[in-house]
N, C-alpha and C positions, 0 to 999 in steps of 0.2 A: 751691237755684237750679236751675231747669229749664233744660236746655241740652244741648249736644253733649257726648258722652262718648267718650273714646278710651282704650283700655286697653293696658297692657303688663304683663308678668308682675308681679303684686302691686300695680299702680298703676292708678288711675282718674283721668283729668283731665277736668274739666268746664269748658266755656266756653260761656256763653250765646251764641246766634247773634247777638243784638243787641250783644254785646261785641266781635265781630270787626270789624276795620277793614280796608278794602280794601288788598291788598298785604301783609298780615301773615299768616303761615301759620296754618292752622286747627290745632286740637288734634291731629288725626290726623297732621299733618306735623311735630309736635314729636318724633316717634320715627323713628329710623333703620329701615331695612328689616329688621334683625335683632331689632327690638322694644325696643331700648335707647333711652333718652332721648338725643336729639341734643345735642351740645355746640356746634353751630354754628347751629342754627335757633332763632328767637325768636318770641314772640307778644306782642302788646301787649294788656294786660288793662285794661279800663276799668271793671271792677266788682270781682269777687272770683274768685280762682283757688283751687279747693278740691281737695285730694288725699284720697282715701279708699281703704281696702283694698277689693279687689273683693268685691262681695256685701255690703258693710257700709253702713250708713246714716249713721254718725258720721264727721265730718271728722277726719282725722289731722293735716292741716296746711292752713291757709287764709291767703292773702295778699290784701290789698286795696289800692286806690289811695290810701288815706290813709296808707300805710306801715305798717299794722298787721299783726302776725303772730300767729296763733293756733294752738295745739297742743292737740288733743283738746278743743276747746270748740265748743259749738253757736252761740254768738254772742259777738262781741268787745265788751268794755266800751268805750264811746266814749272814756274817759279813759286807756286803756292802749295803749301802742305794742306791747307784747308781753304775751300772756296764755297761760298753760299751766294747764290744769285737770287735776287728778288727786286721787284719794282714797288713793293708795297709793305715790306717788313724789314726790320733791322736785326742786328745781333744783340742779344741781351746777355751781358756777362753776369757772373755771380754778384749778387747784391748782399751787403752785410753791414752791420754796425761797425764802428771803430773798434770796439772791444772784440768782436768776432774776428775782424781782420788781424788785429794784433795777436790773437790766439792761434793763428796759423803756424804750425810747427815747421821750421826750416823752409820758408818759402823759396821757391826757385827764382833765380835772377830773371827778371822780365815778367813775373807773375802780375796779372792785372785783375782788379776788382773795382766795383763801384761802392764807395763808402756812403751809406744812407744817412749817417749823422752829418757828415761834412758836405754831402751832395756833390762829391768830387770823384773823378776817375783817379785811382791810385795805382802805382806800380812799385814793385820791389826792385831796387837797384843793386842788390846783393849786400847792402849795408843798412838801408832804411827804406821806409815807405815814402814815396814822393808823389806830389800831385802831377798828373799827366794833363797837359793842355792848359 
């Protein structure tokens, strides 16, 4: 995406000029004067927000208006809400004991964790915790 770039130590933010809406801060105002990302300033993104390491051409993190999140991927698959590409790393889910898992209040249907007591992937089926796989 060709557009405006603002950098802070180790971070590049790109927002296309056509993606900026009047009254919403530009990428350069997402940073405080000391170069850190502001916790109070916001930008409205109407396309894709991409984060890259300075001097790198590959996206480290991308977010788009369809609610999709990509990590280390050049393009997001349209059917995925989350995509992480790697040839040397995996996904690490929340790991917890059985007691910690059972203490989760009102787990969402489909919630997944790794139970370190049982050494099992566990999923909530809207009634109980079940072993996955």
